[in-house]
All heavy atoms as a GROMACS GRO file, in nm:
protein
  584
    1MET      N    1   4.339  -1.809   0.377
    1MET     CA    2   4.273  -1.765   0.256
    1MET      C    3   4.142  -1.696   0.291
    1MET      O    4   4.070  -1.740   0.379
    1MET     CB    5   4.242  -1.883   0.165
    1MET     CG    6   4.357  -1.940   0.093
    1MET     SD    7   4.290  -2.053  -0.026
    1MET     CE    8   4.419  -2.049  -0.140
    2THR      N    9   4.113  -1.594   0.217
    2THR     CA   10   3.986  -1.524   0.237
    2THR      C   11   3.891  -1.563   0.127
    2THR      O   12   3.929  -1.587   0.013
    2THR     CB   13   4.008  -1.372   0.235
    2THR    OG1   14   4.062  -1.335   0.108
    2THR    CG2   15   4.101  -1.329   0.346
    3ARG      N   16   3.767  -1.569   0.165
    3ARG     CA   17   3.663  -1.602   0.067
    3ARG      C   18   3.626  -1.477  -0.012
    3ARG      O   19   3.623  -1.368   0.044
    3ARG     CB   20   3.537  -1.652   0.138
    3ARG     CG   21   3.551  -1.787   0.196
    3ARG     CD   22   3.417  -1.828   0.250
    3ARG     NE   23   3.421  -1.964   0.296
    3ARG     CZ   24   3.320  -2.026   0.350
    3ARG    NH1   25   3.206  -1.962   0.366
    3ARG    NH2   26   3.329  -2.150   0.389
    4PRO      N   27   3.593  -1.495  -0.137
    4PRO     CA   28   3.546  -1.378  -0.213
    4PRO      C   29   3.408  -1.336  -0.163
    4PRO      O   30   3.328  -1.418  -0.119
    4PRO     CB   31   3.540  -1.427  -0.358
    4PRO     CG   32   3.536  -1.575  -0.349
    4PRO     CD   33   3.603  -1.613  -0.220
    5ALA      N   34   3.384  -1.206  -0.164
    5ALA     CA   35   3.256  -1.154  -0.119
    5ALA      C   36   3.146  -1.203  -0.213
    5ALA      O   37   3.165  -1.210  -0.335
    5ALA     CB   38   3.259  -1.002  -0.117
    6PRO      N   39   3.029  -1.239  -0.158
    6PRO     CA   40   2.918  -1.283  -0.246
    6PRO      C   41   2.871  -1.167  -0.332
    6PRO      O   42   2.866  -1.053  -0.289
    6PRO     CB   43   2.809  -1.327  -0.148
    6PRO     CG   44   2.844  -1.264  -0.019
    6PRO     CD   45   2.992  -1.241  -0.018
    7LYS      N   46   2.842  -1.200  -0.456
    7LYS     CA   47   2.797  -1.097  -0.549
    7LYS      C   48   2.651  -1.061  -0.522
    7LYS      O   49   2.572  -1.146  -0.483
    7LYS     CB   50   2.811  -1.146  -0.693
    7LYS     CG   51   2.954  -1.162  -0.737
    7LYS     CD   52   2.961  -1.199  -0.883
    7LYS     CE   53   3.105  -1.210  -0.927
    7LYS     NZ   54   3.114  -1.241  -1.068
    8GLU      N   55   2.620  -0.934  -0.544
    8GLU     CA   56   2.481  -0.890  -0.530
    8GLU      C   57   2.401  -0.941  -0.649
    8GLU      O   58   2.456  -0.961  -0.758
    8GLU     CB   59   2.476  -0.738  -0.522
    8GLU     CG   60   2.537  -0.682  -0.397
    8GLU     CD   61   2.525  -0.532  -0.391
    8GLU    OE1   62   2.441  -0.476  -0.462
    8GLU    OE2   63   2.600  -0.473  -0.314
    9PRO      N   64   2.270  -0.962  -0.629
    9PRO     CA   65   2.189  -1.008  -0.742
    9PRO      C   66   2.196  -0.909  -0.858
    9PRO      O   67   2.201  -0.788  -0.838
    9PRO     CB   68   2.047  -1.015  -0.686
    9PRO     CG   69   2.061  -1.009  -0.540
    9PRO     CD   70   2.193  -0.946  -0.509
   10ASP      N   71   2.198  -0.964  -0.974
   10ASP     CA   72   2.205  -0.880  -1.093
   10ASP      C   73   2.073  -0.806  -1.113
   10ASP      O   74   1.966  -0.865  -1.103
   10ASP     CB   75   2.235  -0.968  -1.213
   10ASP     CG   76   2.269  -0.889  -1.337
   10ASP    OD1   77   2.302  -0.771  -1.326
   10ASP    OD2   78   2.260  -0.948  -1.446
   11MET      N   79   2.081  -0.677  -1.138
   11MET     CA   80   1.961  -0.594  -1.154
   11MET      C   81   1.877  -0.642  -1.273
   11MET      O   82   1.755  -0.636  -1.269
   11MET     CB   83   2.002  -0.448  -1.173
   11MET     CG   84   1.884  -0.354  -1.181
   11MET     SD   85   1.779  -0.355  -1.036
   11MET     CE   86   1.870  -0.248  -0.931
   12LEU      N   87   1.943  -0.693  -1.375
   12LEU     CA   88   1.870  -0.740  -1.491
   12LEU      C   89   1.780  -0.858  -1.456
   12LEU      O   90   1.665  -0.866  -1.501
   12LEU     CB   91   1.968  -0.779  -1.602
   12LEU     CG   92   1.907  -0.817  -1.736
   12LEU    CD1   93   1.825  -0.702  -1.792
   12LEU    CD2   94   2.015  -0.857  -1.833
   13HIS      N   95   1.830  -0.949  -1.371
   13HIS     CA   96   1.747  -1.062  -1.329
   13HIS      C   97   1.628  -1.015  -1.247
   13HIS      O   98   1.517  -1.069  -1.260
   13HIS     CB   99   1.832  -1.161  -1.247
   13HIS     CG  100   1.935  -1.231  -1.328
   13HIS    ND1  101   2.063  -1.244  -1.288
   13HIS    CD2  102   1.927  -1.292  -1.450
   13HIS    CE1  103   2.132  -1.309  -1.380
   13HIS    NE2  104   2.051  -1.340  -1.479
   14THR      N  105   1.651  -0.915  -1.163
   14THR     CA  106   1.542  -0.861  -1.081
   14THR      C  107   1.434  -0.800  -1.170
   14THR      O  108   1.315  -0.823  -1.149
   14THR     CB  109   1.596  -0.757  -0.983
   14THR    OG1  110   1.700  -0.815  -0.905
   14THR    CG2  111   1.487  -0.705  -0.892
   15LEU      N  112   1.477  -0.721  -1.268
   15LEU     CA  113   1.380  -0.659  -1.359
   15LEU      C  114   1.305  -0.763  -1.441
   15LEU      O  115   1.184  -0.750  -1.465
   15LEU     CB  116   1.450  -0.559  -1.451
   15LEU     CG  117   1.503  -0.433  -1.381
   15LEU    CD1  118   1.580  -0.348  -1.480
   15LEU    CD2  119   1.390  -0.354  -1.319
   16ALA      N  120   1.375  -0.868  -1.483
   16ALA     CA  121   1.309  -0.974  -1.559
   16ALA      C  122   1.205  -1.046  -1.472
   16ALA      O  123   1.094  -1.075  -1.518
   16ALA     CB  124   1.412  -1.073  -1.611
   17ALA      N  125   1.240  -1.071  -1.345
   17ALA     CA  126   1.145  -1.136  -1.255
   17ALA      C  127   1.023  -1.047  -1.232
   17ALA      O  128   0.909  -1.096  -1.228
   17ALA     CB  129   1.212  -1.168  -1.122
   18LEU      N  130   1.045  -0.917  -1.217
   18LEU     CA  131   0.933  -0.825  -1.199
   18LEU      C  132   0.844  -0.820  -1.323
   18LEU      O  133   0.721  -0.812  -1.311
   18LEU     CB  134   0.984  -0.685  -1.165
   18LEU     CG  135   1.042  -0.668  -1.026
   18LEU    CD1  136   1.102  -0.529  -1.010
   18LEU    CD2  137   0.937  -0.693  -0.920
   19ALA      N  138   0.904  -0.826  -1.440
   19ALA     CA  139   0.825  -0.827  -1.564
   19ALA      C  140   0.739  -0.952  -1.573
   19ALA      O  141   0.622  -0.946  -1.613
   19ALA     CB  142   0.917  -0.815  -1.685
   20VAL      N  143   0.796  -1.066  -1.535
   20VAL     CA  144   0.719  -1.192  -1.537
   20VAL      C  145   0.605  -1.185  -1.437
   20VAL      O  146   0.491  -1.224  -1.467
   20VAL     CB  147   0.812  -1.312  -1.509
   20VAL    CG1  148   0.733  -1.438  -1.485
   20VAL    CG2  149   0.909  -1.330  -1.624
   21LEU      N  150   0.633  -1.135  -1.316
   21LEU     CA  151   0.528  -1.121  -1.215
   21LEU      C  152   0.417  -1.028  -1.262
   21LEU      O  153   0.298  -1.055  -1.240
   21LEU     CB  154   0.587  -1.070  -1.083
   21LEU     CG  155   0.660  -1.173  -0.999
   21LEU    CD1  156   0.726  -1.105  -0.881
   21LEU    CD2  157   0.566  -1.280  -0.952
   22GLN      N  158   0.454  -0.918  -1.326
   22GLN     CA  159   0.354  -0.825  -1.378
   22GLN      C  160   0.265  -0.895  -1.480
   22GLN      O  161   0.144  -0.874  -1.484
   22GLN     CB  162   0.422  -0.703  -1.440
   22GLN     CG  163   0.325  -0.600  -1.492
   22GLN     CD  164   0.242  -0.536  -1.382
   22GLN    OE1  165   0.290  -0.519  -1.271
   22GLN    NE2  166   0.121  -0.502  -1.412
   23GLY      N  167   0.325  -0.978  -1.565
   23GLY     CA  168   0.246  -1.053  -1.663
   23GLY      C  169   0.149  -1.148  -1.596
   23GLY      O  170   0.033  -1.159  -1.639
   24TYR      N  171   0.194  -1.219  -1.491
   24TYR     CA  172   0.104  -1.310  -1.419
   24TYR      C  173  -0.011  -1.233  -1.353
   24TYR      O  174  -0.126  -1.276  -1.357
   24TYR     CB  175   0.181  -1.387  -1.312
   24TYR     CG  176   0.265  -1.500  -1.365
   24TYR    CD1  177   0.393  -1.521  -1.316
   24TYR    CD2  178   0.217  -1.586  -1.462
   24TYR    CE1  179   0.471  -1.625  -1.364
   24TYR    CE2  180   0.294  -1.689  -1.510
   24TYR     CZ  181   0.421  -1.709  -1.461
   24TYR     OH  182   0.498  -1.812  -1.509
   25ILE      N  183   0.021  -1.120  -1.294
   25ILE     CA  184  -0.083  -1.040  -1.228
   25ILE      C  185  -0.184  -0.990  -1.329
   25ILE      O  186  -0.305  -0.994  -1.305
   25ILE     CB  187  -0.019  -0.924  -1.150
   25ILE    CG1  188   0.058  -0.978  -1.030
   25ILE    CG2  189  -0.124  -0.823  -1.105
   25ILE    CD1  190   0.144  -0.875  -0.960
   26THR      N  191  -0.135  -0.942  -1.443
   26THR     CA  192  -0.226  -0.892  -1.546
   26THR      C  193  -0.318  -1.003  -1.598
   26THR      O  194  -0.438  -0.981  -1.614
   26THR     CB  195  -0.145  -0.832  -1.662
   26THR    OG1  196  -0.063  -0.727  -1.611
   26THR    CG2  197  -0.236  -0.776  -1.770
   27SER      N  198  -0.262  -1.120  -1.622
   27SER     CA  199  -0.346  -1.229  -1.672
   27SER      C  200  -0.445  -1.276  -1.566
   27SER      O  201  -0.560  -1.312  -1.598
   27SER     CB  202  -0.261  -1.345  -1.721
   27SER     OG  203  -0.186  -1.400  -1.614
   28ALA      N  204  -0.405  -1.273  -1.439
   28ALA     CA  205  -0.498  -1.312  -1.332
   28ALA      C  206  -0.613  -1.212  -1.322
   28ALA      O  207  -0.729  -1.251  -1.307
   28ALA     CB  208  -0.424  -1.321  -1.199
   29ARG      N  209  -0.581  -1.083  -1.330
   29ARG     CA  210  -0.688  -0.981  -1.327
   29ARG      C  211  -0.784  -0.998  -1.444
   29ARG      O  212  -0.905  -0.987  -1.429
   29ARG     CB  213  -0.626  -0.841  -1.331
   29ARG     CG  214  -0.565  -0.798  -1.203
   29ARG     CD  215  -0.509  -0.658  -1.216
   29ARG     NE  216  -0.447  -0.615  -1.093
   29ARG     CZ  217  -0.365  -0.513  -1.084
   29ARG    NH1  218  -0.334  -0.443  -1.191
   29ARG    NH2  219  -0.314  -0.479  -0.968
   30ARG      N  220  -0.728  -1.024  -1.561
   30ARG     CA  221  -0.811  -1.041  -1.679
   30ARG      C  222  -0.903  -1.162  -1.663
   30ARG      O  223  -1.022  -1.157  -1.698
   30ARG     CB  224  -0.722  -1.058  -1.802
   30ARG     CG  225  -0.798  -1.052  -1.932
   30ARG     CD  226  -0.704  -1.058  -2.052
   30ARG     NE  227  -0.606  -0.951  -2.047
   30ARG     CZ  228  -0.476  -0.967  -2.068
   30ARG    NH1  229  -0.426  -1.086  -2.096
   30ARG    NH2  230  -0.393  -0.865  -2.063
   31ALA      N  231  -0.851  -1.271  -1.606
   31ALA     CA  232  -0.932  -1.392  -1.586
   31ALA      C  233  -1.044  -1.366  -1.486
   31ALA      O  234  -1.157  -1.411  -1.505
   31ALA     CB  235  -0.843  -1.506  -1.539
   32VAL      N  236  -1.014  -1.292  -1.379
   32VAL     CA  237  -1.117  -1.262  -1.279
   32VAL      C  238  -1.226  -1.175  -1.340
   32VAL      O  239  -1.345  -1.199  -1.319
   32VAL     CB  240  -1.053  -1.193  -1.155
   32VAL    CG1  241  -1.159  -1.135  -1.064
   32VAL    CG2  242  -0.967  -1.293  -1.080
   33ARG      N  243  -1.186  -1.073  -1.416
   33ARG     CA  244  -1.287  -0.986  -1.479
   33ARG      C  245  -1.373  -1.064  -1.578
   33ARG      O  246  -1.493  -1.041  -1.588
   33ARG     CB  247  -1.217  -0.870  -1.550
   33ARG     CG  248  -1.167  -0.767  -1.455
   33ARG     CD  249  -1.116  -0.645  -1.530
   33ARG     NE  250  -1.049  -0.556  -1.438
   33ARG     CZ  251  -0.931  -0.502  -1.458
   33ARG    NH1  252  -0.865  -0.526  -1.570
   33ARG    NH2  253  -0.876  -0.423  -1.368
   34ARG      N  254  -1.310  -1.156  -1.650
   34ARG     CA  255  -1.387  -1.235  -1.747
   34ARG      C  256  -1.488  -1.325  -1.676
   34ARG      O  257  -1.601  -1.340  -1.720
   34ARG     CB  258  -1.289  -1.320  -1.829
   34ARG     CG  259  -1.349  -1.380  -1.953
   34ARG     CD  260  -1.244  -1.448  -2.038
   34ARG     NE  261  -1.112  -1.398  -2.003
   34ARG     CZ  262  -1.001  -1.470  -2.002
   34ARG    NH1  263  -1.004  -1.595  -2.036
   34ARG    NH2  264  -0.886  -1.420  -1.968
   35ARG      N  265  -1.447  -1.385  -1.564
   35ARG     CA  266  -1.539  -1.473  -1.491
   35ARG      C  267  -1.651  -1.395  -1.426
   35ARG      O  268  -1.765  -1.441  -1.420
   35ARG     CB  269  -1.463  -1.550  -1.384
   35ARG     CG  270  -1.377  -1.659  -1.439
   35ARG     CD  271  -1.309  -1.736  -1.331
   35ARG     NE  272  -1.216  -1.832  -1.389
   35ARG     CZ  273  -1.127  -1.897  -1.320
   35ARG    NH1  274  -1.117  -1.878  -1.190
   35ARG    NH2  275  -1.045  -1.981  -1.379
   36LEU      N  276  -1.620  -1.278  -1.372
   36LEU     CA  277  -1.723  -1.198  -1.305
   36LEU      C  278  -1.811  -1.124  -1.404
   36LEU      O  279  -1.923  -1.086  -1.372
   36LEU     CB  280  -1.658  -1.097  -1.209
   36LEU     CG  281  -1.586  -1.157  -1.089
   36LEU    CD1  282  -1.522  -1.046  -1.007
   36LEU    CD2  283  -1.680  -1.239  -1.004
   37GLY      N  284  -1.759  -1.100  -1.523
   37GLY     CA  285  -1.836  -1.026  -1.621
   37GLY      C  286  -1.857  -0.881  -1.580
   37GLY      O  287  -1.955  -0.819  -1.617
   38ASP      N  288  -1.764  -0.827  -1.506
   38ASP     CA  289  -1.777  -0.692  -1.454
   38ASP      C  290  -1.704  -0.594  -1.546
   38ASP      O  291  -1.584  -0.602  -1.565
   38ASP     CB  292  -1.717  -0.684  -1.313
   38ASP     CG  293  -1.750  -0.555  -1.244
   38ASP    OD1  294  -1.838  -0.483  -1.294
   38ASP    OD2  295  -1.687  -0.526  -1.141
   39ASP      N  296  -1.780  -0.501  -1.604
   39ASP     CA  297  -1.720  -0.403  -1.692
   39ASP      C  298  -1.671  -0.281  -1.616
   39ASP      O  299  -1.593  -0.202  -1.668
   39ASP     CB  300  -1.820  -0.358  -1.799
   39ASP     CG  301  -1.854  -0.472  -1.895
   39ASP    OD1  302  -1.769  -0.562  -1.910
   39ASP    OD2  303  -1.963  -0.471  -1.952
   40ASP      N  304  -1.716  -0.262  -1.494
   40ASP     CA  305  -1.675  -0.148  -1.412
   40ASP      C  306  -1.542  -0.182  -1.346
   40ASP      O  307  -1.536  -0.262  -1.254
   40ASP     CB  308  -1.782  -0.119  -1.306
   40ASP     CG  309  -1.752   0.008  -1.230
   40ASP    OD1  310  -1.677   0.092  -1.284
   40ASP    OD2  311  -1.803   0.022  -1.118
   41VAL      N  312  -1.434  -0.120  -1.394
   41VAL     CA  313  -1.301  -0.157  -1.346
   41VAL      C  314  -1.244  -0.059  -1.246
   41VAL      O  315  -1.140  -0.083  -1.190
   41VAL     CB  316  -1.202  -0.172  -1.464
   41VAL    CG1  317  -1.240  -0.290  -1.549
   41VAL    CG2  318  -1.194  -0.046  -1.544
   42GLY      N  319  -1.311   0.053  -1.220
   42GLY     CA  320  -1.257   0.152  -1.128
   42GLY      C  321  -1.363   0.209  -1.038
   42GLY      O  322  -1.482   0.182  -1.052
   43ALA      N  323  -1.317   0.288  -0.943
   43ALA     CA  324  -1.409   0.353  -0.851
   43ALA      C  325  -1.456   0.484  -0.912
   43ALA      O  326  -1.383   0.552  -0.984
   43ALA     CB  327  -1.339   0.380  -0.719
   44SER      N  328  -1.579   0.520  -0.882
   44SER     CA  329  -1.631   0.647  -0.931
   44SER      C  330  -1.574   0.761  -0.848
   44SER      O  331  -1.515   0.741  -0.742
   44SER     CB  332  -1.784   0.648  -0.922
   44SER     OG  333  -1.824   0.654  -0.786
   45THR      N  334  -1.592   0.881  -0.896
   45THR     CA  335  -1.541   0.998  -0.825
   45THR      C  336  -1.606   1.011  -0.689
   45THR      O  337  -1.538   1.042  -0.590
   45THR     CB  338  -1.569   1.126  -0.909
   45THR    OG1  339  -1.510   1.108  -1.038
   45THR    CG2  340  -1.510   1.247  -0.844
   46LEU      N  341  -1.734   0.985  -0.679
   46LEU     CA  342  -1.804   0.995  -0.552
   46LEU      C  343  -1.748   0.894  -0.452
   46LEU      O  344  -1.728   0.926  -0.335
   46LEU     CB  345  -1.954   0.973  -0.571
   46LEU     CG  346  -2.040   0.981  -0.446
   46LEU    CD1  347  -2.026   1.119  -0.382
   46LEU    CD2  348  -2.184   0.951  -0.478
   47GLU      N  349  -1.722   0.773  -0.497
   47GLU     CA  350  -1.664   0.671  -0.408
   47GLU      C  351  -1.528   0.715  -0.357
   47GLU      O  352  -1.496   0.699  -0.239
   47GLU     CB  353  -1.652   0.539  -0.481
   47GLU     CG  354  -1.785   0.472  -0.511
   47GLU     CD  355  -1.771   0.354  -0.603
   47GLU    OE1  356  -1.671   0.349  -0.680
   47GLU    OE2  357  -1.858   0.267  -0.602
   48LEU      N  358  -1.446   0.771  -0.446
   48LEU     CA  359  -1.314   0.818  -0.405
   48LEU      C  360  -1.323   0.932  -0.305
   48LEU      O  361  -1.246   0.938  -0.208
   48LEU     CB  362  -1.232   0.860  -0.527
   48LEU     CG  363  -1.188   0.747  -0.619
   48LEU    CD1  364  -1.117   0.801  -0.742
   48LEU    CD2  365  -1.099   0.650  -0.545
   49VAL      N  366  -1.418   1.023  -0.325
   49VAL     CA  367  -1.435   1.135  -0.232
   49VAL      C  368  -1.476   1.082  -0.094
   49VAL      O  369  -1.423   1.127   0.008
   49VAL     CB  370  -1.540   1.235  -0.286
   49VAL    CG1  371  -1.581   1.335  -0.180
   49VAL    CG2  372  -1.484   1.307  -0.408
   50ILE      N  373  -1.567   0.986  -0.091
   50ILE     CA  374  -1.611   0.930   0.037
   50ILE      C  375  -1.495   0.859   0.107
   50ILE      O  376  -1.475   0.874   0.228
   50ILE     CB  377  -1.730   0.834   0.014
   50ILE    CG1  378  -1.853   0.914  -0.028
   50ILE    CG2  379  -1.759   0.751   0.138
   50ILE    CD1  380  -1.969   0.830  -0.077
   51ILE      N  381  -1.415   0.786   0.033
   51ILE     CA  382  -1.300   0.716   0.091
   51ILE      C  383  -1.200   0.817   0.147
   51ILE      O  384  -1.149   0.801   0.258
   51ILE     CB  385  -1.235   0.623  -0.014
   51ILE    CG1  386  -1.328   0.506  -0.045
   51ILE    CG2  387  -1.099   0.573   0.033
   51ILE    CD1  388  -1.285   0.423  -0.164
   52VAL      N  389  -1.170   0.921   0.070
   52VAL     CA  390  -1.075   1.022   0.116
   52VAL      C  391  -1.127   1.093   0.240
   52VAL      O  392  -1.051   1.117   0.336
   52VAL     CB  393  -1.043   1.122   0.002
   52VAL    CG1  394  -0.968   1.242   0.054
   52VAL    CG2  395  -0.963   1.053  -0.107
   53LEU      N  396  -1.254   1.128   0.242
   53LEU     CA  397  -1.310   1.193   0.360
   53LEU      C  398  -1.304   1.101   0.483
   53LEU      O  399  -1.277   1.147   0.594
   53LEU     CB  400  -1.454   1.237   0.334
   53LEU     CG  401  -1.470   1.356   0.240
   53LEU    CD1  402  -1.618   1.381   0.212
   53LEU    CD2  403  -1.403   1.479   0.296
   54GLY      N  404  -1.328   0.973   0.462
   54GLY     CA  405  -1.316   0.879   0.573
   54GLY      C  406  -1.174   0.869   0.625
   54GLY      O  407  -1.151   0.866   0.746
   55LEU      N  408  -1.076   0.867   0.534
   55LEU     CA  409  -0.937   0.863   0.576
   55LEU      C  410  -0.896   0.990   0.651
   55LEU      O  411  -0.822   0.985   0.749
   55LEU     CB  412  -0.846   0.841   0.455
   55LEU     CG  413  -0.854   0.703   0.391
   55LEU    CD1  414  -0.772   0.698   0.264
   55LEU    CD2  415  -0.809   0.596   0.488
   56ILE      N  416  -0.946   1.105   0.605
   56ILE     CA  417  -0.918   1.231   0.674
   56ILE      C  418  -0.978   1.228   0.814
   56ILE      O  419  -0.916   1.274   0.911
   56ILE     CB  420  -0.970   1.351   0.592
   56ILE    CG1  421  -0.885   1.368   0.466
   56ILE    CG2  422  -0.970   1.479   0.674
   56ILE    CD1  423  -0.939   1.470   0.368
   57ALA      N  424  -1.098   1.175   0.827
   57ALA     CA  425  -1.163   1.166   0.958
   57ALA      C  426  -1.083   1.076   1.052
   57ALA      O  427  -1.062   1.110   1.169
   57ALA     CB  428  -1.306   1.115   0.943
   58VAL      N  429  -1.037   0.963   1.003
   58VAL     CA  430  -0.957   0.872   1.085
   58VAL      C  431  -0.826   0.939   1.127
   58VAL      O  432  -0.785   0.931   1.243
   58VAL     CB  433  -0.929   0.740   1.010
   58VAL    CG1  434  -0.826   0.655   1.081
   58VAL    CG2  435  -1.059   0.662   0.993
   59ALA      N  436  -0.761   1.008   1.034
   59ALA     CA  437  -0.636   1.077   1.066
   59ALA      C  438  -0.660   1.185   1.170
   59ALA      O  439  -0.579   1.203   1.262
   59ALA     CB  440  -0.575   1.137   0.940
   60THR      N  441  -0.770   1.257   1.160
   60THR     CA  442  -0.802   1.362   1.257
   60THR      C  443  -0.824   1.302   1.395
   60THR      O  444  -0.775   1.355   1.496
   60THR     CB  445  -0.928   1.440   1.213
   60THR    OG1  446  -0.905   1.493   1.081
   60THR    CG2  447  -0.962   1.551   1.308
   61LEU      N  448  -0.897   1.191   1.401
   61LEU     CA  449  -0.919   1.126   1.530
   61LEU      C  450  -0.787   1.078   1.592
   61LEU      O  451  -0.768   1.089   1.714
   61LEU     CB  452  -1.014   1.007   1.513
   61LEU     CG  453  -1.160   1.044   1.487
   61LEU    CD1  454  -1.242   0.918   1.457
   61LEU    CD2  455  -1.219   1.118   1.604
   62LEU      N  456  -0.697   1.026   1.509
   62LEU     CA  457  -0.567   0.983   1.561
   62LEU      C  458  -0.487   1.101   1.615
   62LEU      O  459  -0.425   1.091   1.722
   62LEU     CB  460  -0.488   0.912   1.451
   62LEU     CG  461  -0.532   0.771   1.420
   62LEU    CD1  462  -0.455   0.717   1.299
   62LEU    CD2  463  -0.511   0.680   1.538
   63VAL      N  464  -0.488   1.212   1.545
   63VAL     CA  465  -0.416   1.331   1.592
   63VAL      C  466  -0.474   1.379   1.724
   63VAL      O  467  -0.400   1.411   1.818
   63VAL     CB  468  -0.418   1.442   1.486
   63VAL    CG1  469  -0.371   1.575   1.543
   63VAL    CG2  470  -0.334   1.403   1.366
   64VAL      N  471  -0.605   1.382   1.735
   64VAL     CA  472  -0.670   1.426   1.860
   64VAL      C  473  -0.634   1.331   1.974
   64VAL      O  474  -0.601   1.375   2.085
   64VAL     CB  475  -0.823   1.437   1.840
   64VAL    CG1  476  -0.895   1.455   1.973
   64VAL    CG2  477  -0.855   1.551   1.746
   65ALA      N  478  -0.639   1.202   1.949
   65ALA     CA  479  -0.609   1.104   2.054
   65ALA      C  480  -0.463   1.113   2.099
   65ALA      O  481  -0.434   1.111   2.219
   65ALA     CB  482  -0.640   0.963   2.004
   66ILE      N  483  -0.372   1.125   2.004
   66ILE     CA  484  -0.230   1.136   2.039
   66ILE      C  485  -0.202   1.266   2.113
   66ILE      O  486  -0.129   1.268   2.212
   66ILE     CB  487  -0.143   1.123   1.912
   66ILE    CG1  488  -0.152   0.981   1.858
   66ILE    CG2  489   0.002   1.161   1.941
   66ILE    CD1  490  -0.088   0.961   1.723
   67THR      N  491  -0.262   1.376   2.069
   67THR     CA  492  -0.244   1.504   2.136
   67THR      C  493  -0.296   1.498   2.279
   67THR      O  494  -0.231   1.548   2.372
   67THR     CB  495  -0.316   1.617   2.058
   67THR    OG1  496  -0.267   1.618   1.924
   67THR    CG2  497  -0.294   1.751   2.123
   68ALA      N  498  -0.411   1.436   2.299
   68ALA     CA  499  -0.467   1.425   2.435
   68ALA      C  500  -0.377   1.338   2.523
   68ALA      O  501  -0.354   1.371   2.640
   68ALA     CB  502  -0.607   1.366   2.427
   69ALA      N  503  -0.324   1.228   2.468
   69ALA     CA  504  -0.238   1.141   2.546
   69ALA      C  505  -0.108   1.213   2.585
   69ALA      O  506  -0.063   1.204   2.699
   69ALA     CB  507  -0.205   1.014   2.467
   70VAL      N  508  -0.051   1.286   2.492
   70VAL     CA  509   0.072   1.361   2.522
   70VAL      C  510   0.043   1.469   2.625
   70VAL      O  511   0.122   1.490   2.718
   70VAL     CB  512   0.131   1.420   2.393
   70VAL    CG1  513   0.242   1.521   2.423
   70VAL    CG2  514   0.183   1.309   2.302
   71GLN      N  515  -0.067   1.536   2.612
   71GLN     CA  516  -0.102   1.643   2.707
   71GLN      C  517  -0.120   1.586   2.849
   71GLN      O  518  -0.077   1.647   2.946
   71GLN     CB  519  -0.231   1.715   2.661
   71GLN     CG  520  -0.260   1.839   2.740
   71GLN     CD  521  -0.153   1.945   2.723
   71GLN    OE1  522  -0.098   1.962   2.616
   71GLN    NE2  523  -0.120   2.014   2.831
   72ARG      N  524  -0.182   1.469   2.859
   72ARG     CA  525  -0.198   1.405   2.990
   72ARG      C  526  -0.062   1.371   3.052
   72ARG      O  527  -0.038   1.390   3.169
   72ARG     CB  528  -0.282   1.278   2.978
   72ARG     CG  529  -0.430   1.307   2.999
   72ARG     CD  530  -0.510   1.180   3.000
   72ARG     NE  531  -0.555   1.161   2.862
   72ARG     CZ  532  -0.556   1.047   2.796
   72ARG    NH1  533  -0.519   0.936   2.854
   72ARG    NH2  534  -0.595   1.039   2.672
   73ARG      N  535   0.029   1.321   2.968
   73ARG     CA  536   0.163   1.288   3.018
   73ARG      C  537   0.236   1.413   3.064
   73ARG      O  538   0.306   1.412   3.163
   73ARG     CB  539   0.245   1.217   2.909
   73ARG     CG  540   0.188   1.087   2.865
   73ARG     CD  541   0.212   0.982   2.968
   73ARG     NE  542   0.150   0.857   2.919
   73ARG     CZ  543   0.170   0.742   2.973
   73ARG    NH1  544   0.249   0.730   3.076
   73ARG    NH2  545   0.111   0.637   2.923
   74VAL      N  546   0.222   1.521   2.989
   74VAL     CA  547   0.288   1.647   3.025
   74VAL      C  548   0.230   1.698   3.156
   74VAL      O  549   0.305   1.746   3.244
   74VAL     CB  550   0.273   1.752   2.913
   74VAL    CG1  551   0.313   1.891   2.960
   74VAL    CG2  552   0.353   1.711   2.790
   75ASP      N  553   0.100   1.687   3.174
   75ASP     CA  554   0.036   1.731   3.300
   75ASP      C  555   0.085   1.648   3.417
   75ASP      O  556   0.096   1.697   3.530
   75ASP     CB  557  -0.115   1.725   3.288
   75ASP     CG  558  -0.172   1.831   3.194
   75ASP    OD1  559  -0.098   1.930   3.167
   75ASP    OD2  560  -0.285   1.814   3.148
   76GLN      N  561   0.115   1.519   3.396
   76GLN     CA  562   0.165   1.433   3.504
   76GLN      C  563   0.308   1.472   3.543
   76GLN      O  564   0.346   1.461   3.658
   76GLN     CB  565   0.164   1.287   3.461
   76GLN     CG  566   0.025   1.227   3.452
   76GLN     CD  567   0.028   1.084   3.399
   76GLN    OE1  568   0.133   1.033   3.364
   76GLN    NE2  569  -0.089   1.022   3.394
   77ILE      N  570   0.385   1.518   3.444
   77ILE     CA  571   0.524   1.553   3.471
   77ILE      C  572   0.533   1.683   3.550
   77ILE      O  573   0.611   1.696   3.643
   77ILE     CB  574   0.603   1.565   3.340
   77ILE    CG1  575   0.613   1.427   3.273
   77ILE    CG2  576   0.741   1.624   3.362
   77ILE    CD1  577   0.673   1.432   3.136
   78THR      N  578   0.448   1.779   3.514
   78THR     CA  579   0.458   1.911   3.582
   78THR      C  580   0.375   1.919   3.705
   78THR      O  581   0.300   1.842   3.746
   78THR     CB  582   0.412   2.023   3.485
   78THR    OG1  583   0.278   1.998   3.443
   78THR    CG2  584   0.505   2.034   3.369
   0.00000   0.00000   0.00000
């Protein structure tokens, strides 16, 4: 006898679980904001620009480092 294949989780149950989790997360955020008394809920444009520039700088450094490492390996091969 062969066993029946296990059924995949029902998508409806997954969506319901995600909805419940979203509700818990929302209520937790609301409770934290209430305790902190912080009305500022987002980053300002200047903060976002600084963060993006920092990420661009890190990405540029990684590209330079990887390019230099590859170039050294190529020089060793030839």
